[in-house]
Backbone of each chain as nested JSON, in Angstrom:
{
  "chains": [
    {"id": "A", "residues": [
      {"number": 1, "name": "MET", "atoms": {"N": [-78.075, 81.187, -61.191], "CA": [-77.947, 80.311, -60.018], "C": [-79.284, 79.633, -59.75]}},
      {"number": 2, "name": "ARG", "atoms": {"N": [-79.213, 78.372, -59.358], "CA": [-80.432, 77.641, -59.011], "C": [-80.453, 77.416, -57.488]}},
      {"number": 3, "name": "ILE", "atoms": {"N": [-81.646, 77.136, -56.997], "CA": [-81.816, 76.931, -55.547], "C": [-81.921, 75.425, -55.27]}},
      {"number": 4, "name": "PHE", "atoms": {"N": [-81.149, 74.943, -54.304], "CA": [-81.187, 73.529, -53.93], "C": [-81.495, 73.39, -52.441]}},
      {"number": 5, "name": "ARG", "atoms": {"N": [-82.087, 72.253, -52.117], "CA": [-82.272, 71.905, -50.703], "C": [-81.414, 70.687, -50.408]}},
      {"number": 6, "name": "ALA", "atoms": {"N": [-80.52, 70.825, -49.461], "CA": [-79.657, 69.708, -49.083], "C": [-80.087, 69.176, -47.735]}},
      {"number": 7, "name": "GLN", "atoms": {"N": [-79.989, 67.884, -47.576], "CA": [-80.239, 67.269, -46.279], "C": [-78.975, 66.522, -45.886]}},
      {"number": 8, "name": "ALA", "atoms": {"N": [-78.402, 66.913, -44.773], "CA": [-77.193, 66.241, -44.291], "C": [-77.543, 65.476, -43.015]}},
      {"number": 9, "name": "TYR", "atoms": {"N": [-77.176, 64.196, -43.007], "CA": [-77.411, 63.336, -41.845], "C": [-76.061, 63.09, -41.207]}},
      {"number": 10, "name": "VAL", "atoms": {"N": [-75.9, 63.516, -39.965], "CA": [-74.625, 63.344, -39.275], "C": [-74.839, 62.359, -38.13]}},
      {"number": 11, "name": "THR", "atoms": {"N": [-74.106, 61.252, -38.172], "CA": [-74.284, 60.225, -37.141], "C": [-72.932, 59.828, -36.57]}},
      {"number": 12, "name": "LEU", "atoms": {"N": [-72.948, 59.344, -35.34], "CA": [-71.722, 58.837, -34.737], "C": [-71.277, 57.581, -35.471]}},
      {"number": 13, "name": "LYS", "atoms": {"N": [-69.98, 57.425, -35.627], "CA": [-69.453, 56.209, -36.244], "C": [-69.77, 54.994, -35.379]}},
      {"number": 14, "name": "GLU", "atoms": {"N": [-69.838, 53.843, -36.018], "CA": [-69.975, 52.582, -35.291], "C": [-68.89, 52.495, -34.22]}},
      {"number": 15, "name": "GLY", "atoms": {"N": [-69.246, 52.046, -33.033], "CA": [-68.239, 51.846, -32.007], "C": [-68.017, 53.057, -31.127]}},
      {"number": 16, "name": "VAL", "atoms": {"N": [-68.521, 54.222, -31.549], "CA": [-68.401, 55.405, -30.7], "C": [-69.581, 55.411, -29.727]}},
      {"number": 17, "name": "LEU", "atoms": {"N": [-69.284, 55.527, -28.447], "CA": [-70.339, 55.54, -27.429], "C": [-71.285, 56.718, -27.635]}},
      {"number": 18, "name": "ASP", "atoms": {"N": [-72.558, 56.475, -27.418], "CA": [-73.568, 57.514, -27.604], "C": [-74.37, 57.668, -26.308]}},
      {"number": 19, "name": "PRO", "atoms": {"N": [-73.863, 58.462, -25.351], "CA": [-74.554, 58.581, -24.062], "C": [-75.959, 59.164, -24.198]}},
      {"number": 20, "name": "GLN", "atoms": {"N": [-76.146, 60.074, -25.158], "CA": [-77.485, 60.65, -25.356], "C": [-78.459, 59.548, -25.8]}},
      {"number": 21, "name": "GLY", "atoms": {"N": [-78.001, 58.711, -26.717], "CA": [-78.839, 57.596, -27.165], "C": [-79.146, 56.63, -26.023]}},
      {"number": 22, "name": "GLN", "atoms": {"N": [-78.143, 56.371, -25.19], "CA": [-78.367, 55.451, -24.061], "C": [-79.385, 56.028, -23.082]}},
      {"number": 23, "name": "THR", "atoms": {"N": [-79.319, 57.339, -22.888], "CA": [-80.274, 57.985, -21.989], "C": [-81.688, 57.866, -22.54]}},
      {"number": 24, "name": "VAL", "atoms": {"N": [-81.832, 58.114, -23.848], "CA": [-83.158, 58.003, -24.459], "C": [-83.641, 56.558, -24.395]}},
      {"number": 25, "name": "GLN", "atoms": {"N": [-82.736, 55.61, -24.632], "CA": [-83.137, 54.204, -24.537], "C": [-83.641, 53.882, -23.127]}},
      {"number": 26, "name": "GLY", "atoms": {"N": [-82.933, 54.375, -22.1], "CA": [-83.378, 54.167, -20.719], "C": [-84.752, 54.774, -20.469]}},
      {"number": 27, "name": "ALA", "atoms": {"N": [-84.955, 55.971, -21.013], "CA": [-86.256, 56.636, -20.83], "C": [-87.361, 55.848, -21.531]}},
      {"number": 28, "name": "LEU", "atoms": {"N": [-87.06, 55.331, -22.741], "CA": [-88.074, 54.546, -23.456], "C": [-88.396, 53.269, -22.676]}},
      {"number": 29, "name": "ARG", "atoms": {"N": [-87.363, 52.62, -22.136], "CA": [-87.609, 51.402, -21.36], "C": [-88.466, 51.721, -20.142]}},
      {"number": 30, "name": "SER", "atoms": {"N": [-88.194, 52.838, -19.486], "CA": [-88.988, 53.133, -18.286], "C": [-90.408, 53.551, -18.66]}},
      {"number": 31, "name": "LEU", "atoms": {"N": [-90.629, 53.909, -19.922], "CA": [-92.006, 54.129, -20.383], "C": [-92.671, 52.816, -20.799]}},
      {"number": 32, "name": "GLY", "atoms": {"N": [-91.925, 51.715, -20.744], "CA": [-92.531, 50.414, -21.043], "C": [-92.122, 49.813, -22.368]}},
      {"number": 33, "name": "TYR", "atoms": {"N": [-91.233, 50.493, -23.104], "CA": [-90.815, 49.953, -24.41], "C": [-89.609, 49.039, -24.23]}},
      {"number": 34, "name": "ALA", "atoms": {"N": [-89.866, 47.836, -23.712], "CA": [-88.778, 46.897, -23.449], "C": [-88.221, 46.313, -24.745]}},
      {"number": 35, "name": "GLU", "atoms": {"N": [-88.947, 46.49, -25.841], "CA": [-88.524, 45.913, -27.114], "C": [-87.421, 46.704, -27.804]}},
      {"number": 36, "name": "VAL", "atoms": {"N": [-87.028, 47.839, -27.199], "CA": [-85.996, 48.673, -27.822], "C": [-84.614, 48.137, -27.458]}},
      {"number": 37, "name": "ASP", "atoms": {"N": [-83.837, 47.772, -28.479], "CA": [-82.506, 47.202, -28.248], "C": [-81.41, 48.253, -28.255]}},
      {"number": 38, "name": "GLU", "atoms": {"N": [-81.574, 49.288, -29.075], "CA": [-80.507, 50.281, -29.19], "C": [-81.101, 51.583, -29.727]}},
      {"number": 39, "name": "VAL", "atoms": {"N": [-80.578, 52.698, -29.229], "CA": [-80.978, 54.008, -29.746], "C": [-79.705, 54.791, -30.024]}},
      {"number": 40, "name": "ARG", "atoms": {"N": [-79.624, 55.367, -31.205], "CA": [-78.49, 56.256, -31.502], "C": [-79.046, 57.554, -32.066]}},
      {"number": 41, "name": "ILE", "atoms": {"N": [-78.46, 58.646, -31.623], "CA": [-79.003, 59.948, -31.983], "C": [-78.018, 60.72, -32.829]}},
      {"number": 42, "name": "GLY", "atoms": {"N": [-78.516, 61.245, -33.912], "CA": [-77.677, 62.035, -34.802], "C": [-78.335, 63.366, -35.099]}},
      {"number": 43, "name": "LYS", "atoms": {"N": [-77.709, 64.108, -36.021], "CA": [-78.255, 65.398, -36.417], "C": [-78.758, 65.31, -37.842]}},
      {"number": 44, "name": "PHE", "atoms": {"N": [-79.778, 66.088, -38.09], "CA": [-80.401, 66.129, -39.406], "C": [-80.421, 67.61, -39.77]}},
      {"number": 45, "name": "ILE", "atoms": {"N": [-79.642, 67.999, -40.773], "CA": [-79.454, 69.416, -41.081], "C": [-79.991, 69.708, -42.479]}},
      {"number": 46, "name": "GLU", "atoms": {"N": [-80.96, 70.612, -42.554], "CA": [-81.513, 71.007, -43.854], "C": [-80.903, 72.349, -44.248]}},
      {"number": 47, "name": "ILE", "atoms": {"N": [-80.338, 72.412, -45.438], "CA": [-79.674, 73.629, -45.903], "C": [-80.267, 74.028, -47.244]}},
      {"number": 48, "name": "LYS", "atoms": {"N": [-80.722, 75.271, -47.32], "CA": [-81.187, 75.813, -48.598], "C": [-80.053, 76.672, -49.138]}},
      {"number": 49, "name": "LEU", "atoms": {"N": [-79.624, 76.395, -50.344], "CA": [-78.464, 77.14, -50.865], "C": [-78.57, 77.347, -52.362]}},
      {"number": 50, "name": "GLU", "atoms": {"N": [-77.829, 78.333, -52.83], "CA": [-77.747, 78.611, -54.261], "C": [-76.506, 77.941, -54.828]}},
      {"number": 51, "name": "ALA", "atoms": {"N": [-76.659, 77.375, -56.021], "CA": [-75.498, 76.753, -56.663], "C": [-75.776, 76.678, -58.16]}},
      {"number": 52, "name": "GLN", "atoms": {"N": [-74.696, 76.475, -58.906], "CA": [-74.827, 76.412, -60.357], "C": [-75.55, 75.125, -60.779]}},
      {"number": 53, "name": "ASP", "atoms": {"N": [-75.205, 74.034, -60.137], "CA": [-75.82, 72.742, -60.482], "C": [-75.741, 71.821, -59.269]}},
      {"number": 54, "name": "GLU", "atoms": {"N": [-76.328, 70.63, -59.42], "CA": [-76.417, 69.722, -58.282], "C": [-75.033, 69.29, -57.798]}},
      {"number": 55, "name": "THR", "atoms": {"N": [-74.126, 69.08, -58.736], "CA": [-72.78, 68.629, -58.354], "C": [-72.087, 69.66, -57.469]}},
      {"number": 56, "name": "SER", "atoms": {"N": [-72.2, 70.942, -57.841], "CA": [-71.491, 71.917, -57.016], "C": [-72.235, 72.152, -55.703]}},
      {"number": 57, "name": "ALA", "atoms": {"N": [-73.565, 72.0, -55.687], "CA": [-74.302, 72.079, -54.424], "C": [-73.832, 70.972, -53.488]}},
      {"number": 58, "name": "ARG", "atoms": {"N": [-73.72, 69.755, -54.019], "CA": [-73.288, 68.623, -53.184], "C": [-71.875, 68.844, -52.665]}},
      {"number": 59, "name": "ARG", "atoms": {"N": [-70.999, 69.324, -53.556], "CA": [-69.614, 69.54, -53.146], "C": [-69.548, 70.574, -52.022]}},
      {"number": 60, "name": "ALA", "atoms": {"N": [-70.336, 71.658, -52.154], "CA": [-70.325, 72.7, -51.127], "C": [-70.803, 72.136, -49.784]}},
      {"number": 61, "name": "VAL", "atoms": {"N": [-71.893, 71.361, -49.816], "CA": [-72.449, 70.867, -48.542], "C": [-71.513, 69.833, -47.914]}},
      {"number": 62, "name": "GLU", "atoms": {"N": [-70.87, 69.007, -48.737], "CA": [-69.915, 68.047, -48.177], "C": [-68.745, 68.778, -47.511]}},
      {"number": 63, "name": "GLU", "atoms": {"N": [-68.322, 69.875, -48.136], "CA": [-67.242, 70.663, -47.544], "C": [-67.69, 71.289, -46.223]}},
      {"number": 64, "name": "MET", "atoms": {"N": [-68.962, 71.783, -46.174], "CA": [-69.49, 72.331, -44.915], "C": [-69.506, 71.269, -43.827]}},
      {"number": 65, "name": "CYS", "atoms": {"N": [-69.855, 70.037, -44.206], "CA": [-69.858, 68.946, -43.223], "C": [-68.454, 68.722, -42.686]}},
      {"number": 66, "name": "GLU", "atoms": {"N": [-67.483, 68.671, -43.585], "CA": [-66.093, 68.433, -43.165], "C": [-65.586, 69.551, -42.259]}},
      {"number": 67, "name": "ARG", "atoms": {"N": [-65.955, 70.8, -42.601], "CA": [-65.362, 71.935, -41.905], "C": [-66.12, 72.332, -40.648]}},
      {"number": 68, "name": "LEU", "atoms": {"N": [-67.443, 72.128, -40.633], "CA": [-68.212, 72.676, -39.508], "C": [-69.273, 71.734, -38.95]}},
      {"number": 69, "name": "LEU", "atoms": {"N": [-70.019, 71.072, -39.825], "CA": [-71.243, 70.406, -39.35], "C": [-70.959, 69.07, -38.676]}},
      {"number": 70, "name": "ALA", "atoms": {"N": [-69.915, 68.376, -39.103], "CA": [-69.602, 67.077, -38.513], "C": [-68.186, 67.113, -37.947]}},
      {"number": 71, "name": "ASN", "atoms": {"N": [-67.938, 66.215, -37.033], "CA": [-66.587, 66.003, -36.543], "C": [-66.096, 64.714, -37.198]}},
      {"number": 72, "name": "PRO", "atoms": {"N": [-65.249, 64.835, -38.229], "CA": [-64.9, 63.647, -39.015], "C": [-64.178, 62.565, -38.216]}},
      {"number": 73, "name": "VAL", "atoms": {"N": [-63.668, 62.905, -37.027], "CA": [-63.009, 61.881, -36.21], "C": [-64.045, 60.918, -35.63]}},
      {"number": 74, "name": "LEU", "atoms": {"N": [-65.175, 61.467, -35.195], "CA": [-66.17, 60.662, -34.472], "C": [-67.428, 60.398, -35.298]}},
      {"number": 75, "name": "GLU", "atoms": {"N": [-67.659, 61.232, -36.299], "CA": [-68.954, 61.175, -36.985], "C": [-68.78, 60.915, -38.47]}},
      {"number": 76, "name": "ARG", "atoms": {"N": [-69.815, 60.32, -39.046], "CA": [-69.865, 60.256, -40.506], "C": [-71.106, 60.998, -40.971]}},
      {"number": 77, "name": "TYR", "atoms": {"N": [-71.136, 61.354, -42.25], "CA": [-72.274, 62.117, -42.743], "C": [-72.672, 61.616, -44.123]}},
      {"number": 78, "name": "ARG", "atoms": {"N": [-73.913, 61.902, -44.449], "CA": [-74.466, 61.52, -45.742], "C": [-75.246, 62.734, -46.221]}},
      {"number": 79, "name": "VAL", "atoms": {"N": [-75.106, 63.071, -47.497], "CA": [-75.749, 64.265, -48.037], "C": [-76.711, 63.877, -49.152]}},
      {"number": 80, "name": "GLU", "atoms": {"N": [-77.914, 64.418, -49.092], "CA": [-78.867, 64.268, -50.198], "C": [-79.221, 65.658, -50.703]}},
      {"number": 81, "name": "ILE", "atoms": {"N": [-79.331, 65.783, -52.044], "CA": [-79.603, 67.089, -52.643], "C": [-80.836, 66.974, -53.529]}},
      {"number": 82, "name": "GLU", "atoms": {"N": [-81.704, 67.958, -53.452], "CA": [-82.765, 68.042, -54.466], "C": [-82.958, 69.502, -54.855]}},
      {"number": 83, "name": "GLU", "atoms": {"N": [-83.37, 69.697, -56.091], "CA": [-83.566, 71.081, -56.523], "C": [-84.873, 71.59, -55.929]}},
      {"number": 84, "name": "ASP", "atoms": {"N": [-84.859, 72.852, -55.482], "CA": [-86.042, 73.43, -54.863], "C": [-87.108, 73.644, -55.934]}},
      {"number": 85, "name": "GLY", "atoms": {"N": [-88.311, 73.208, -55.628], "CA": [-89.417, 73.386, -56.566], "C": [-89.369, 72.441, -57.747]}},
      {"number": 86, "name": "ALA", "atoms": {"N": [-88.384, 71.513, -57.751], "CA": [-88.278, 70.584, -58.889], "C": [-89.302, 69.468, -58.729]}}
    ]},
    {"id": "B", "residues": [
      {"number": 1, "name": "MET", "atoms": {"N": [-90.404, 36.925, -32.878], "CA": [-90.18, 38.375, -33.029], "C": [-89.09, 38.624, -34.062]}},
      {"number": 2, "name": "ARG", "atoms": {"N": [-89.29, 39.669, -34.842], "CA": [-88.282, 40.055, -35.833], "C": [-87.61, 41.366, -35.384]}},
      {"number": 3, "name": "ILE", "atoms": {"N": [-86.439, 41.602, -35.946], "CA": [-85.679, 42.804, -35.579], "C": [-85.846, 43.853, -36.689]}},
      {"number": 4, "name": "PHE", "atoms": {"N": [-86.171, 45.069, -36.303], "CA": [-86.316, 46.162, -37.268], "C": [-85.401, 47.316, -36.885]}},
      {"number": 5, "name": "ARG", "atoms": {"N": [-85.037, 48.088, -37.91], "CA": [-84.311, 49.347, -37.674], "C": [-85.217, 50.484, -38.102]}},
      {"number": 6, "name": "ALA", "atoms": {"N": [-85.504, 51.375, -37.179], "CA": [-86.348, 52.527, -37.49], "C": [-85.484, 53.777, -37.53]}},
      {"number": 7, "name": "GLN", "atoms": {"N": [-85.83, 54.673, -38.439], "CA": [-85.175, 55.971, -38.479], "C": [-86.25, 57.019, -38.315]}},
      {"number": 8, "name": "ALA", "atoms": {"N": [-86.125, 57.814, -37.277], "CA": [-87.101, 58.881, -37.035], "C": [-86.406, 60.221, -37.262]}},
      {"number": 9, "name": "TYR", "atoms": {"N": [-87.025, 61.054, -38.084], "CA": [-86.51, 62.395, -38.367], "C": [-87.426, 63.375, -37.667]}},
      {"number": 10, "name": "VAL", "atoms": {"N": [-86.886, 64.147, -36.743], "CA": [-87.698, 65.105, -35.99], "C": [-87.235, 66.505, -36.38]}},
      {"number": 11, "name": "THR", "atoms": {"N": [-88.151, 67.292, -36.925], "CA": [-87.788, 68.644, -37.377], "C": [-88.78, 69.651, -36.816]}},
      {"number": 12, "name": "LEU", "atoms": {"N": [-88.318, 70.888, -36.68], "CA": [-89.21, 71.958, -36.257], "C": [-90.249, 72.213, -37.34]}},
      {"number": 13, "name": "LYS", "atoms": {"N": [-91.466, 72.51, -36.925], "CA": [-92.504, 72.862, -37.888], "C": [-92.142, 74.154, -38.609]}},
      {"number": 14, "name": "GLU", "atoms": {"N": [-92.671, 74.3, -39.821], "CA": [-92.534, 75.562, -40.559], "C": [-92.982, 76.716, -39.669]}},
      {"number": 15, "name": "GLY", "atoms": {"N": [-92.26, 77.811, -39.689], "CA": [-92.686, 78.984, -38.95], "C": [-92.158, 79.031, -37.534]}},
      {"number": 16, "name": "VAL", "atoms": {"N": [-91.628, 77.908, -37.034], "CA": [-91.048, 77.919, -35.692], "C": [-89.592, 78.369, -35.823]}},
      {"number": 17, "name": "LEU", "atoms": {"N": [-89.22, 79.388, -35.055], "CA": [-87.847, 79.904, -35.108], "C": [-86.84, 78.826, -34.72]}},
      {"number": 18, "name": "ASP", "atoms": {"N": [-85.711, 78.816, -35.41], "CA": [-84.678, 77.816, -35.14], "C": [-83.364, 78.544, -34.845]}},
      {"number": 19, "name": "PRO", "atoms": {"N": [-83.149, 78.958, -33.586], "CA": [-81.934, 79.721, -33.269], "C": [-80.653, 78.922, -33.52]}},
      {"number": 20, "name": "GLN", "atoms": {"N": [-80.71, 77.603, -33.307], "CA": [-79.523, 76.778, -33.553], "C": [-79.167, 76.809, -35.046]}},
      {"number": 21, "name": "GLY", "atoms": {"N": [-80.199, 76.698, -35.885], "CA": [-79.972, 76.775, -37.327], "C": [-79.436, 78.133, -37.743]}},
      {"number": 22, "name": "GLN", "atoms": {"N": [-79.967, 79.195, -37.133], "CA": [-79.493, 80.541, -37.477], "C": [-78.029, 80.718, -37.081]}},
      {"number": 23, "name": "THR", "atoms": {"N": [-77.664, 80.136, -35.944], "CA": [-76.273, 80.224, -35.507], "C": [-75.35, 79.505, -36.479]}},
      {"number": 24, "name": "VAL", "atoms": {"N": [-75.774, 78.309, -36.899], "CA": [-74.957, 77.549, -37.857], "C": [-74.875, 78.308, -39.185]}},
      {"number": 25, "name": "GLN", "atoms": {"N": [-75.983, 78.904, -39.604], "CA": [-75.96, 79.677, -40.843], "C": [-74.96, 80.834, -40.737]}},
      {"number": 26, "name": "GLY", "atoms": {"N": [-74.976, 81.524, -39.585], "CA": [-74.018, 82.606, -39.38], "C": [-72.584, 82.101, -39.426]}},
      {"number": 27, "name": "ALA", "atoms": {"N": [-72.349, 80.946, -38.826], "CA": [-70.992, 80.376, -38.826], "C": [-70.58, 79.999, -40.247]}},
      {"number": 28, "name": "LEU", "atoms": {"N": [-71.511, 79.44, -41.02], "CA": [-71.186, 79.078, -42.414], "C": [-70.879, 80.335, -43.223]}},
      {"number": 29, "name": "ARG", "atoms": {"N": [-71.671, 81.382, -43.016], "CA": [-71.413, 82.625, -43.747], "C": [-70.049, 83.189, -43.39]}},
      {"number": 30, "name": "SER", "atoms": {"N": [-69.691, 83.112, -42.11], "CA": [-68.389, 83.687, -41.744], "C": [-67.249, 82.793, -42.235]}},
      {"number": 31, "name": "LEU", "atoms": {"N": [-67.542, 81.563, -42.589], "CA": [-66.526, 80.719, -43.247], "C": [-66.484, 80.974, -44.76]}},
      {"number": 32, "name": "GLY", "atoms": {"N": [-67.393, 81.831, -45.246], "CA": [-67.335, 82.186, -46.667], "C": [-68.462, 81.602, -47.51]}},
      {"number": 33, "name": "TYR", "atoms": {"N": [-69.38, 80.857, -46.89], "CA": [-70.47, 80.249, -47.655], "C": [-71.647, 81.22, -47.743]}},
      {"number": 34, "name": "ALA", "atoms": {"N": [-71.492, 82.257, -48.574], "CA": [-72.529, 83.276, -48.7], "C": [-73.745, 82.739, -49.451]}},
      {"number": 35, "name": "GLU", "atoms": {"N": [-73.603, 81.589, -50.109], "CA": [-74.694, 81.035, -50.901], "C": [-75.749, 80.325, -50.059]}},
      {"number": 36, "name": "VAL", "atoms": {"N": [-75.517, 80.249, -48.741], "CA": [-76.461, 79.545, -47.865], "C": [-77.608, 80.481, -47.494]}},
      {"number": 37, "name": "ASP", "atoms": {"N": [-78.844, 80.096, -47.85], "CA": [-80.013, 80.936, -47.582], "C": [-80.679, 80.613, -46.252]}},
      {"number": 38, "name": "GLU", "atoms": {"N": [-80.647, 79.34, -45.871], "CA": [-81.352, 78.955, -44.647], "C": [-80.766, 77.642, -44.136]}},
      {"number": 39, "name": "VAL", "atoms": {"N": [-80.701, 77.514, -42.82], "CA": [-80.265, 76.265, -42.198], "C": [-81.273, 75.919, -41.115]}},
      {"number": 40, "name": "ARG", "atoms": {"N": [-81.737, 74.691, -41.13], "CA": [-82.616, 74.244, -40.039], "C": [-82.076, 72.919, -39.515]}},
      {"number": 41, "name": "ILE", "atoms": {"N": [-82.095, 72.782, -38.211], "CA": [-81.461, 71.622, -37.593], "C": [-82.497, 70.765, -36.892]}},
      {"number": 42, "name": "GLY", "atoms": {"N": [-82.439, 69.491, -37.164], "CA": [-83.363, 68.555, -36.537], "C": [-82.605, 67.4, -35.921]}},
      {"number": 43, "name": "LYS", "atoms": {"N": [-83.362, 66.418, -35.449], "CA": [-82.764, 65.23, -34.855], "C": [-83.015, 64.034, -35.754]}},
      {"number": 44, "name": "PHE", "atoms": {"N": [-82.069, 63.14, -35.725], "CA": [-82.138, 61.932, -36.532], "C": [-81.922, 60.794, -35.536]}},
      {"number": 45, "name": "ILE", "atoms": {"N": [-82.941, 59.993, -35.307], "CA": [-82.887, 58.987, -34.243], "C": [-83.003, 57.597, -34.86]}},
      {"number": 46, "name": "GLU", "atoms": {"N": [-81.988, 56.775, -34.629], "CA": [-82.022, 55.395, -35.119], "C": [-82.373, 54.47, -33.961]}},
      {"number": 47, "name": "ILE", "atoms": {"N": [-83.395, 53.653, -34.157], "CA": [-83.862, 52.761, -33.09], "C": [-83.878, 51.331, -33.621]}},
      {"number": 48, "name": "LYS", "atoms": {"N": [-83.226, 50.452, -32.892], "CA": [-83.28, 49.029, -33.223], "C": [-84.274, 48.403, -32.26]}},
      {"number": 49, "name": "LEU", "atoms": {"N": [-85.259, 47.734, -32.785], "CA": [-86.291, 47.196, -31.893], "C": [-86.847, 45.877, -32.407]}},
      {"number": 50, "name": "GLU", "atoms": {"N": [-87.45, 45.138, -31.49], "CA": [-88.106, 43.887, -31.84], "C": [-89.592, 44.146, -32.035]}},
      {"number": 51, "name": "ALA", "atoms": {"N": [-90.162, 43.491, -33.049], "CA": [-91.601, 43.64, -33.272], "C": [-92.076, 42.439, -34.086]}},
      {"number": 52, "name": "GLN", "atoms": {"N": [-93.39, 42.247, -34.063], "CA": [-93.967, 41.12, -34.784], "C": [-93.878, 41.335, -36.297]}},
      {"number": 53, "name": "ASP", "atoms": {"N": [-94.149, 42.554, -36.732], "CA": [-94.116, 42.864, -38.161], "C": [-93.851, 44.356, -38.337]}},
      {"number": 54, "name": "GLU", "atoms": {"N": [-93.728, 44.771, -39.594], "CA": [-93.349, 46.16, -39.864], "C": [-94.403, 47.143, -39.355]}},
      {"number": 55, "name": "THR", "atoms": {"N": [-95.675, 46.754, -39.497], "CA": [-96.749, 47.657, -39.061], "C": [-96.663, 47.936, -37.567]}},
      {"number": 56, "name": "SER", "atoms": {"N": [-96.429, 46.886, -36.774], "CA": [-96.394, 47.146, -35.326], "C": [-95.095, 47.846, -34.945]}},
      {"number": 57, "name": "ALA", "atoms": {"N": [-93.998, 47.614, -35.671], "CA": [-92.766, 48.362, -35.41], "C": [-93.007, 49.849, -35.664]}},
      {"number": 58, "name": "ARG", "atoms": {"N": [-93.653, 50.162, -36.797], "CA": [-93.915, 51.564, -37.128], "C": [-94.828, 52.212, -36.085]}},
      {"number": 59, "name": "ARG", "atoms": {"N": [-95.866, 51.456, -35.68], "CA": [-96.793, 52.009, -34.704], "C": [-96.075, 52.314, -33.387]}},
      {"number": 60, "name": "ALA", "atoms": {"N": [-95.185, 51.384, -32.963], "CA": [-94.455, 51.602, -31.706], "C": [-93.567, 52.842, -31.801]}},
      {"number": 61, "name": "VAL", "atoms": {"N": [-92.853, 52.987, -32.923], "CA": [-91.918, 54.118, -33.03], "C": [-92.682, 55.439, -33.14]}},
      {"number": 62, "name": "GLU", "atoms": {"N": [-93.812, 55.434, -33.832], "CA": [-94.609, 56.662, -33.9], "C": [-95.113, 57.059, -32.509]}},
      {"number": 63, "name": "GLU", "atoms": {"N": [-95.491, 56.045, -31.736], "CA": [-95.935, 56.332, -30.376], "C": [-94.775, 56.892, -29.538]}},
      {"number": 64, "name": "MET", "atoms": {"N": [-93.562, 56.327, -29.707], "CA": [-92.388, 56.858, -28.982], "C": [-92.14, 58.313, -29.361]}},
      {"number": 65, "name": "CYS", "atoms": {"N": [-92.326, 58.632, -30.649], "CA": [-92.146, 60.025, -31.09], "C": [-93.147, 60.928, -30.39]}},
      {"number": 66, "name": "GLU", "atoms": {"N": [-94.402, 60.509, -30.354], "CA": [-95.447, 61.319, -29.722], "C": [-95.18, 61.518, -28.235]}},
      {"number": 67, "name": "ARG", "atoms": {"N": [-94.702, 60.439, -27.586], "CA": [-94.593, 60.485, -26.128], "C": [-93.28, 61.046, -25.638]}},
      {"number": 68, "name": "LEU", "atoms": {"N": [-92.202, 60.84, -26.401], "CA": [-90.886, 61.207, -25.856], "C": [-89.97, 61.915, -26.844]}},
      {"number": 69, "name": "LEU", "atoms": {"N": [-89.902, 61.421, -28.062], "CA": [-88.817, 61.867, -28.945], "C": [-89.079, 63.231, -29.579]}},
      {"number": 70, "name": "ALA", "atoms": {"N": [-90.345, 63.545, -29.815], "CA": [-90.664, 64.827, -30.434], "C": [-91.591, 65.604, -29.511]}},
      {"number": 71, "name": "ASN", "atoms": {"N": [-91.616, 66.903, -29.701], "CA": [-92.594, 67.753, -29.03], "C": [-93.644, 68.099, -30.084]}},
      {"number": 72, "name": "PRO", "atoms": {"N": [-94.803, 67.445, -30.037], "CA": [-95.774, 67.596, -31.138], "C": [-96.287, 69.02, -31.318]}},
      {"number": 73, "name": "VAL", "atoms": {"N": [-96.078, 69.878, -30.316], "CA": [-96.514, 71.268, -30.464], "C": [-95.608, 72.014, -31.452]}},
      {"number": 74, "name": "LEU", "atoms": {"N": [-94.32, 71.759, -31.354], "CA": [-93.349, 72.522, -32.145], "C": [-92.725, 71.715, -33.275]}},
      {"number": 75, "name": "GLU", "atoms": {"N": [-92.779, 70.395, -33.152], "CA": [-92.005, 69.563, -34.083], "C": [-92.914, 68.591, -34.839]}},
      {"number": 76, "name": "ARG", "atoms": {"N": [-92.444, 68.22, -36.023], "CA": [-93.091, 67.109, -36.712], "C": [-92.052, 66.013, -36.899]}},
      {"number": 77, "name": "TYR", "atoms": {"N": [-92.547, 64.81, -37.181], "CA": [-91.609, 63.694, -37.327], "C": [-92.04, 62.806, -38.481]}},
      {"number": 78, "name": "ARG", "atoms": {"N": [-91.064, 62.072, -38.97], "CA": [-91.29, 61.136, -40.067], "C": [-90.538, 59.874, -39.676]}},
      {"number": 79, "name": "VAL", "atoms": {"N": [-91.161, 58.717, -39.898], "CA": [-90.557, 57.449, -39.485], "C": [-90.355, 56.554, -40.7]}},
      {"number": 80, "name": "GLU", "atoms": {"N": [-89.161, 55.992, -40.808], "CA": [-88.905, 54.965, -41.829], "C": [-88.478, 53.69, -41.127]}},
      {"number": 81, "name": "ILE", "atoms": {"N": [-88.984, 52.554, -41.648], "CA": [-88.697, 51.27, -41.003], "C": [-88.09, 50.336, -42.035]}},
      {"number": 82, "name": "GLU", "atoms": {"N": [-87.062, 49.606, -41.631], "CA": [-86.614, 48.497, -42.478], "C": [-86.267, 47.312, -41.588]}},
      {"number": 83, "name": "GLU", "atoms": {"N": [-86.431, 46.128, -42.158], "CA": [-86.114, 44.95, -41.359], "C": [-84.607, 44.774, -41.306]}},
      {"number": 84, "name": "ASP", "atoms": {"N": [-84.103, 44.399, -40.137], "CA": [-82.663, 44.248, -39.974], "C": [-82.204, 43.019, -40.748]}},
      {"number": 85, "name": "GLY", "atoms": {"N": [-81.15, 43.224, -41.523], "CA": [-80.593, 42.106, -42.285], "C": [-81.411, 41.734, -43.496]}},
      {"number": 86, "name": "ALA", "atoms": {"N": [-82.485, 42.525, -43.774], "CA": [-83.325, 42.185, -44.933], "C": [-82.649, 42.685, -46.213]}}
    ]}
  ]
}
């Protein structure tokens, strides 16, 4: 088994309201950053896992996103994989 | 003024306990993913902003990270900038 590091980016789909992002945008504006047009907040999940190869590591992490890490109705996700120590 | 899209990744520093990540790891294990060694959870912040050029866009977003988006004591951040529509 080899060790991989996966990075999963989970973001709200286009068109889904992001109240947390709006709150941060308001806070940035009140700090004086009037140049900010939009803020959207997502999750960034780093997973260290064992797998036979990169393909099966990616498949496992995509399945984790579908089952637990993301809500496929509202969110989309993107997975990047690299071998640990490679 | 030009429009830029910034992506800021905010993660806990090495050595800082991540209870949210540990909880997710436990949930993944109870779903059968015994191959998961570690999970760490961070924030992924997308900011659309106006700036004169890429350098000043990056400087503004790094300052936002220092002042609001990250806690520099516990977290580190990385910023990527691209021009909108480029």
